ROPA-996348 format. One record per atom (N, C-alpha, C): x, y, z negated; residue in three letters. Coordinates in steps of 0.2 Angstrom, whole numbers, plus 5000, padded with zeros to 4 digits. Layout:
XYZALA...
//
This chain:
542855844423UNK542955834416UNK543555784415UNK544055814411UNK544655774410UNK544655744403UNK544755674403UNK544755644396UNK545555614396UNK545855634390UNK546555624390UNK546655544388UNK546255514385UNK546355444382UNK545755404384UNK545655384390UNK545055344391UNK545155274388UNK544555244387UNK544555174384UNK544755124389UNK545255074387UNK545355024392UNK544854964391UNK544454954396UNK543854914396UNK543954854400UNK543754794398UNK543754734401UNK543054714402UNK542854684408UNK542154674410UNK542154594410UNK541654564406UNK541454494407UNK540854494411UNK540954464417UNK540354454422UNK540354514427UNK540354494433UNK540354534439UNK539754534443UNK539154514440UNK538554504443UNK538154564444UNK537454554444UNK537054604445UNK537054664440UNK537154644433UNK537154694428UNK537754734429UNK538354714431UNK538954754432UNK538854794438UNK538554764443UNK538454804449UNK537954874448UNK537454864443UNK537054924442UNK537454974438UNK537954954434UNK538255004430UNK538955024434UNK539154994439UNK539755014443UNK539755084445UNK539255114448UNK539355184450UNK539655234444UNK539355214438UNK539555254432UNK540255234430UNK540455174430UNK541055154428UNK541655174433UNK541455184439UNK541855214444UNK542055294443UNK541555324441UNK541555394441UNK541655434434UNK541455394429UNK541455424422UNK542155414419UNK542455474416UNK543155474414UNK543255444407UNK542755424404UNK542855404397UNK543055324397UNK543055294402UNK543355224402UNK543755214408UNK544155164407UNK544655144413UNK544655064413UNK544455044419UNK544354964420UNK545054934420UNK545254894416UNK545854864416UNK545854784417UNK545354754416UNK545254674417UNK544554654418UNK544554594421UNK543854564422UNK543954494421UNK543354464419UNK543254384419UNK542654374423UNK542754324428UNK542154304432UNK542254234435UNK541754194436UNK541954134439UNK542054134447UNK541854184450UNK541954184458UNK542654224459UNK543054184463UNK543654214465UNK543654274469UNK543154274474UNK543054334478UNK542854394474UNK542454384469UNK542354444464UNK542954464461UNK543354424458UNK543954434455UNK544454474459UNK544554444465UNK544954484470UNK544754554472UNK544054564473UNK543854624474UNK543954674468UNK543854654462UNK544054694456UNK544754714456UNK545254674457UNK545954684457UNK546054734463UNK545754724469UNK545954764474UNK545654844473UNK545154844469UNK544854914468UNK545154944462UNK545254904456UNK545454934450UNK546154914448UNK546454864451UNK547054844448UNK546954804442UNK547354804437UNK547254764431UNK547354684432UNK547054654428UNK547154574428UNK546454544428UNK546354494432UNK545754454433UNK545854384430UNK545354364426UNK545354304423UNK544754264425UNK544754194424UNK544154154425UNK543854134419UNK544154154413UNK543954134407UNK543854194402UNK543254204399UNK543154274395UNK543654274389UNK543754214386UNK544154214380UNK544854234382UNK545154214387UNK545754234389UNK545854304391UNK545354334394UNK545254404395UNK545354444389UNK544954424384UNK544854454377UNK545554464374UNK546054414375UNK546654414372UNK547154464376UNK546954494381UNK547354544385UNK547454604381UNK548154624379UNK548254674375UNK548054744378UNK547954744384UNK547754814388UNK547054834385UNK546654784383UNK545954794382UNK545854824375UNK545454874375UNK545154904368UNK544454884367UNK544054874373UNK543354854372UNK543154804378UNK542654774377UNK542354724382UNK541654744383UNK541454744390UNK540854754392UNK540554684394UNK540054664390UNK539854594392UNK539254594396UNK539254584402UNK538754584407UNK538654514410UNK538754464406UNK538554394408UNK537854384407UNK537554324409UNK536854304408UNK536754304401UNK536054314399UNK535854324392UNK536154264387UNK536054204390UNK536254144386UNK536954144384UNK537454184387UNK538154174386UNK538354234381UNK537954274379UNK538154334376UNK538454324369UNK538154274365UNK538454254359UNK539154234359UNK539354184364UNK540054154364UNK540454214366UNK540254254371UNK540754304374UNK540854364369UNK540354374365UNK540354434360UNK540854404354UNK540754344352UNK541154314347UNK541854314349UNK542054294355UNK542654294358UNK543054364357UNK542654414359UNK542854484359UNK542954504352UNK542554494347UNK542654514340UNK543254474337UNK543354414339UNK543854374336UNK544554404339UNK544554434345UNK545154464347UNK545254544345UNK544754564341UNK544754634338UNK544554684343UNK544154664348UNK543954714354UNK543254744352UNK543154804353UNK542454834353UNK542054804358UNK541354804357UNK540954764361UNK540354814364UNK540254814370UNK539654834373UNK539354774377UNK538754764374UNK538354704377UNK537754724381UNK537654704387UNK537054724391UNK536454694387UNK535954734388UNK535354704385UNK535054644388UNK534654604384UNK534554604377UNK535254574374UNK535254584367UNK535854564363UNK535954494364UNK535454454364UNK535454384365UNK534754364366UNK534654294367UNK533954264368UNK533654244361UNK534054204357UNK533754184350UNK533954234345UNK533554244340UNK533654284335UNK534354264331UNK534454204330UNK535054174327UNK535654194330UNK535654194337UNK536254214341UNK536354294340UNK535854334340UNK535854404339UNK536154424333UNK535954384327UNK536154404321UNK536954374320UNK537054324324UNK537754304323UNK538254354327UNK538054384332UNK538454434335UNK538554494331UNK538054514327UNK538054574323UNK538554554317UNK538454494315UNK538954474309UNK539654474312UNK539754444318UNK540454434320UNK540754504321UNK540454554323UNK540654624324UNK540854654317UNK540354644313UNK540454674306UNK541054644303UNK541154574303UNK541754544300UNK542354564303UNK542354584310UNK542954604313UNK543154674313UNK542654714310UNK542754784310UNK542754824316UNK542354794321UNK542354824328UNK541654854329UNK541654904334UNK540954934335UNK540654884340UNK539954884339UNK539554844343UNK538954894346UNK538854894352UNK538354934355UNK537954894360UNK537254894360UNK536854864365UNK536654904370UNK536854894376UNK536654934382UNK537054914388UNK536954944394UNK536455004395UNK535754974394UNK535355024391UNK534655014391UNK534355084392UNK533755084394UNK533455144396UNK533355194390UNK533555174384UNK533555224378UNK534055274379UNK534555254383UNK535155304385UNK534955354390UNK534455344394UNK534255384399UNK534255464397UNK534455504402UNK534555574400UNK533855604397UNK533255594401UNK532655614398UNK532455594391UNK532655534390UNK532555504383UNK532955534378UNK533555544379UNK534055574375UNK533855654373UNK533655684379UNK533455754378UNK532755754374UNK532355714375UNK531655714372UNK531855694364UNK532255654363UNK532455644356UNK532655704352UNK533055744356UNK533355804353UNK532755854351UNK532255854356UNK531755904355UNK531255874349UNK531155814349UNK530755784343UNK531155794337UNK531755784337UNK532155794330UNK532155864328UNK532055914332UNK532055984330UNK531456004326UNK530955964327UNK530255974323UNK529856024326UNK529956054331UNK529556104334UNK528856084336UNK528856014338UNK528155994340UNK527755954334UNK528055954328UNK527755914323UNK527955844324UNK527555804320UNK527655724320UNK527455694326UNK527855644328UNK527655604334UNK527055554331UNK526555554335UNK525955514333UNK525855454337UNK525955464344UNK525755404348UNK526255414355UNK526455354357UNK526855354363UNK526555294368UNK526455314374UNK526155274379UNK526655264384UNK526955204385UNK527455184390UNK527155134395UNK527155144402UNK526955094406UNK527355084412UNK527455024415UNK527855014421UNK527554954425UNK527554974432UNK527354914436UNK527854914442UNK528154854442UNK528754844447UNK528654774451UNK529154764455UNK529154694458UNK529654644455UNK529754654448UNK530354614445UNK530254544446UNK529654514446UNK529654444446UNK529754414453UNK529754454458UNK529854424465UNK530554444468UNK531054474463UNK531654484466UNK532054414465UNK532554404469UNK532954334469UNK533154324461UNK532954254460UNK533054234453UNK533454164453UNK533854154448UNK534154084446UNK533554054443UNK533553984443UNK533053944439UNK532953964432UNK533453974428UNK533353994421UNK533054064420UNK533054104425UNK532754174425UNK531954164425UNK531754104427UNK530954094427UNK530754044421UNK531254034416UNK531053994411UNK531154034404UNK530554054401UNK530554094395UNK531054074390UNK531054004389UNK531553974384UNK532253994385UNK532454004391UNK533154024393UNK533254104394UNK532754134392UNK532754214392UNK532454234399UNK532054194402UNK531754214409UNK531154254408UNK530954284413UNK530254324413UNK530454394411UNK529854434410UNK529954504409UNK530054524401UNK529954474397UNK529954504390UNK530654514388UNK531154474389UNK531854484387UNK532254534391UNK532054534398UNK532454584402UNK532054644403UNK531454654402UNK531054714403UNK530754744397UNK530454704393UNK530154734387UNK530654764383UNK531254734383UNK531754764378UNK531954834380UNK531854854386UNK531954924388UNK531454974385UNK530754954386UNK530254994383UNK530254994376UNK530454934373UNK530554934365UNK531054984363UNK531654984366UNK532155024364UNK531955104365UNK531655114371UNK531355184372UNK530955214367UNK530455174365UNK529955194360UNK530255194353UNK530655154352UNK530955154345UNK531355214344UNK531755234350UNK532155294349UNK531755354349UNK531255354352UNK530755414352UNK530355424346UNK530155364343UNK529755364337UNK530155384331UNK530755364331UNK531255374325UNK531055344318UNK530555294319UNK530355264312UNK530455184313UNK530455144308UNK530455074309UNK529855044311UNK529854994316UNK529254964318UNK528954914312UNK528354914311UNK528054874306UNK527654814308UNK527254814314UNK526954754316UNK526754764323UNK526554704326UNK526454704334UNK525854664335UNK525454684340UNK524954644343UNK525054644350UNK524954584353UNK525154584361UNK524754534364UNK524754544371UNK524454484375UNK524954484381UNK525054424384UNK525554414390UNK525154384395UNK525454394401UNK525154364407UNK525654324411UNK525454254413UNK525954214417UNK525454184422UNK525354224428UNK524854214432UNK525054184439UNK525654164440UNK525854134446UNK526254074445UNK525954014447UNK526253944445UNK526953934448UNK527053974454UNK527753964457UNK528254004453UNK528054054449UNK528554094444UNK528354084437UNK528454024434UNK528153994428UNK528454034422UNK528354094421UNK528554134415UNK528154194415UNK528254234409UNK527854294408UNK528054344414UNK527554374417UNK527654424422UNK527354484420UNK526954484414UNK526654544412UNK526454544405UNK526454604401UNK526254604394UNK525954674393UNK525554674387UNK525354734385UNK525354724377UNK525554774374UNK525654774366UNK525554834363UNK525354834356UNK525354894352UNK525754884346UNK526154934345UNK526654924339UNK526554984334UNK526454964328UNK526355014323UNK527055034320UNK527155094318UNK527755114315UNK527655144308UNK528155144304UNK528155184297UNK527955254299UNK527555284294UNK527355354295UNK526755364299UNK526455304301UNK525755304304UNK525755314312UNK526355324315UNK526355324322UNK526255254326UNK526055254332UNK525955194336UNK526155204343UNK526355144346UNK526555154353UNK526155094357UNK525955104363UNK525655054367UNK526155044373UNK526354984375UNK526754964380UNK526454924385UNK526454934391UNK526154894396UNK526654884402UNK526754824404UNK527254814410UNK526954754414UNK526954764421UNK526854714426UNK527354704431UNK527654644432UNK528154634437UNK527954594443UNK527254604444UNK526954564449UNK526954594456UNK527254644457UNK527354674464UNK526754694467UNK526254724464UNK525754754467UNK525754834466UNK525354864461UNK525454934460UNK526154944459UNK526455004461UNK527155024460UNK527055094456UNK527255094449UNK527155154445UNK527755204447UNK528155194451UNK528655244454UNK528255294458UNK527655274460UNK527255324463UNK527055384459UNK527055374452UNK526855424447UNK527555454445UNK528055434447UNK528755464446UNK529055504452UNK528655524456UNK528855564462UNK529255524467UNK529155454467UNK529455404471UNK530155404470UNK530355414464UNK531055404462UNK531155334458UNK531555294461UNK531655224458UNK531955224451UNK531955164448UNK532155154441UNK532955174441UNK533355164446UNK534055184446UNK534155254448UNK533655294449UNK533755364450UNK533855384457UNK533655334462UNK533755354469UNK533055364472UNK532955404477UNK532355414480UNK532155344483UNK531455334483UNK531155274485UNK530755284491UNK530755234496UNK530355244502UNK529655204501UNK529155244501UNK528455214500UNK528355154505UNK528655164511UNK528455124516UNK528755054515UNK529255044510UNK529554984509UNK529154934504UNK528554964503UNK528054924499UNK528054854501UNK528054804496UNK527954734498UNK528654694500UNK529154734500UNK529854704502UNK530054644499UNK529954644492UNK530154594488UNK529754524489UNK529154534490UNK528754474491UNK528854444498UNK528954494503UNK529054464510UNK529754434510UNK530254454507UNK530954424507UNK530854354503UNK530554354498UNK530454284494UNK530054234498UNK529654254502UNK529254214506UNK529654174511UNK530254204513UNK530654164518UNK531154114514UNK531154114508UNK531554064504UNK531253994503UNK531653944505UNK531353874505UNK531453834499UNK531953854494UNK532153814489UNK532453854483UNK532353834477UNK532753864471UNK533453874473UNK533753834476UNK534553834477UNK534653894482UNK534153904487UNK534253954492UNK534154024488UNK533654024484UNK533454084480UNK534054104476UNK534354054472UNK534954074468UNK535554094472UNK535654074478UNK536154094482UNK536054164485UNK535354184486UNK535154244488UNK535354294482UNK535254274476UNK535454324470UNK536154324470UNK536554274471UNK537254274471UNK537554314476UNK537254324481UNK537454374487UNK537454444485UNK537154464479UNK537054534477UNK537654544472UNK538154504471UNK538654514466UNK539154554468UNK539654574464UNK540254624466UNK540654584470UNK540854614476UNK541354584481UNK540954554487UNK540254554486UNK539854524491UNK539454584494UNK539254634490UNK538854694493UNK539154754489UNK539054814492UNK539254874489UNK538754894484UNK539054924478UNK538654954473UNK538255014475UNK537655034472UNK537355094474UNK537755154473UNK537655204477UNK537955264476UNK537755304470UNK538155354467UNK537855384462UNK537255424463UNK536755414458UNK536055434460UNK535955514458UNK535555544462UNK535355614461UNK534855624456UNK534555574453UNK534055584447UNK534255544442UNK534055554436UNK534155514430UNK533755444431UNK534055394428UNK533655334428UNK533055334423UNK532555294425UNK531955294421UNK531655224420UNK531155214416UNK530855154415UNK530055164415UNK529855204420UNK529155214421UNK528855274417UNK528255294418UNK527955344415UNK527955334407UNK528155384403UNK528155384396UNK527855454394UNK527355444389UNK527055504387UNK527055504379UNK527355554376UNK527355564369UNK526855614366UNK526455594362UNK525955634359UNK526155654352UNK526255724351UNK526455754344UNK525955794342UNK526055824336UNK525555874333UNK525355934337UNK525855954340UNK525756024344UNK525956014351UNK526055954354UNK526255954361UNK526255884363UNK526155874370UNK526255804373UNK526855814377UNK527355764377UNK527955774382UNK527855714387UNK527955724393UNK527955674398UNK528655674401UNK528955614401UNK529655604404UNK529655584411UNK530055614415UNK530055604422UNK530855594424UNK530955574430UNK531655564432UNK532055634433UNK531655694433UNK531955754434UNK531955794427UNK531655774422UNK531655804416UNK530955794412UNK530855844407UNK530255834403UNK529755884404UNK529155864405UNK528555904405UNK528355914398UNK528255984396UNK528055994389UNK527356024390UNK526855994387UNK526156014387UNK525956044380UNK526056104379UNK525956134372UNK525256154371UNK525156184365UNK524456204363UNK524156254368UNK524556304371UNK524256354375UNK524756364381UNK525256334382UNK525756344387UNK526056274389UNK526256274396UNK526656214399UNK527356244400UNK527856194400UNK528456214402UNK528856144404UNK529456154407UNK529856104410UNK530556104408UNK530856054405UNK531556054403UNK531856004408UNK532356034413UNK532655984417UNK533155944414UNK533355884416UNK533855834413UNK534255804419UNK534655844422UNK535055814428UNK535555764425UNK535655714429UNK536155654428UNK536855694427UNK537255674422UNK537855704422UNK538355654419UNK538855624423UNK538855634430UNK538555584434UNK538355524431UNK537955474434UNK537555444429UNK536955414431UNK536455404426UNK536655364420UNK537155314421UNK537355274415UNK537955304411UNK538155364412UNK538655394408UNK538555404401UNK537855414399UNK537755414391UNK537955354387UNK537955294390UNK538155234386UNK538955234386UNK539255254391UNK539955254391UNK540255314387UNK539855364386UNK540055424381UNK539955394374UNK539455354373UNK539255334367UNK539855284365UNK540055244369UNK540655194368UNK541255234366UNK541355284370UNK541955324368UNK541955364362UNK541355384360UNK541255424354UNK541355374348UNK541155314349UNK541155264343UNK541955244342UNK542255224348UNK542955204348UNK543455254346UNK543355314349UNK543855364348UNK543755414342UNK543055424340UNK542855464335UNK542555434329UNK542355374330UNK542055344324UNK541355354324UNK541055384329UNK540355404329UNK539855354332UNK539655314329UNK539155254332UNK538555284334UNK538255264340UNK537655284342UNK537055254339UNK536455274340UNK535855244338UNK535855174339UNK536055154345UNK536055084348UNK536555034345UNK536855054340UNK537455014337UNK537254954333UNK537654904332UNK537554854327UNK536854824327UNK536554834322UNK535854804320UNK535354824325UNK535454874329UNK534854894333UNK534654844338UNK535154814342UNK534954764347UNK534654704344UNK534854684338UNK534454624334UNK533754644332UNK533654704330UNK533054724328UNK532554734334UNK532854764340UNK532354764346UNK532154694348UNK532654644348UNK532554574350UNK531954544346UNK531954564339UNK531354544335UNK530654564338UNK530654624341UNK530054644344UNK529854604350UNK530354584354UNK530254534359UNK529954474357UNK530254444352UNK529954384349UNK529254394346UNK529154454343UNK528454464340UNK527954474346UNK528154494352UNK527654504357UNK527454434359UNK527954384360UNK527754314362UNK527354284357UNK527554294350UNK527154254345UNK526454284344UNK526354354345UNK525754374344UNK525254354350UNK525554354356UNK525154324362UNK524954254361UNK525354214358UNK525254144356UNK524754134351UNK524754174346UNK524354164340UNK523654204340UNK523754264344UNK523154304345UNK523054354339UNK523554364335UNK523554404329UNK524054454329UNK524054494324UNK524654544322UNK525254504320UNK525854524321UNK526454494319UNK526754544314UNK526854534308UNK527254574304UNK527954574304UNK528354634304UNK529054634305UNK529354644298UNK529954604297UNK530254614291UNK530654684291UNK
//
């Protein structure tokens, strides 16, 4: 595919978030990496060696670079507001890795800064951009299956036992599974339901004193029009729901079932928080190679959508359609790499003025549901959403 005018993109942060998006950034023609900002000299040197352009130690300095049209903010959650405001002040379009922020005030400030500057703001990559989710949205929008009545999303992973910095185990600093993982399920079910969320009831689990933050949750969300969704997630590294996804991992790569327990075993050898943080730092750009392009679409665990005339099950290979009297399957191959949809969305916004569903206020509204989960779990009641 040939794109005559790719977007000049600068990247703020060359850590794990950037690494997961890197295969698509390397191969998708809609963007051209022209600058980076990162604290590690080794990462900046690796960026320049691969992509050329200019490397900065400071995000605000990078945002002033005239080569940039847009900035991909892949820094830690708590830095998103400062970096998004710097990009907006420089007149750059903004792609912010989920979640948009940790506090609602910061999220609202990011939306306001983008609106004031007249730049596009997109929250992603999130799994609402996955090819099966986008294909399911098109099927649901066609009306052929009637109204969406119920969505069930579940995911069991080893999230809590992957290498973490201390703040990633502190809920007040955006740690735990709510801000990093619930945001994916929230975005997915909001995109599929196609209606505003009205209220939330939830319970959370924090069951390991050595990892003192939420590692699990289950919640029920009601939507305008009468639909509802149940979301369940566990990051405690026991059951692996990729077993129900044909042993395809979240990033679209085949997974070896014999690697079960790998995260817990690796963590057991760590002797201090500093050593664990260093282990996470060793996974950044310039220290390890990014994943190869994946043969399957990315996913976030099994999702089943119940409509008037069919149930749809999302898989890494496509959509199972269970109709009134017949079953069928619609394949959704990655094209060309799993995270290309978010890059195409950025291109369509900047070049064609066509903002995606996940633009502007979307990220702030999804964050409201994260806070509603925490509040409902604390109070034991429903939380009404404005």
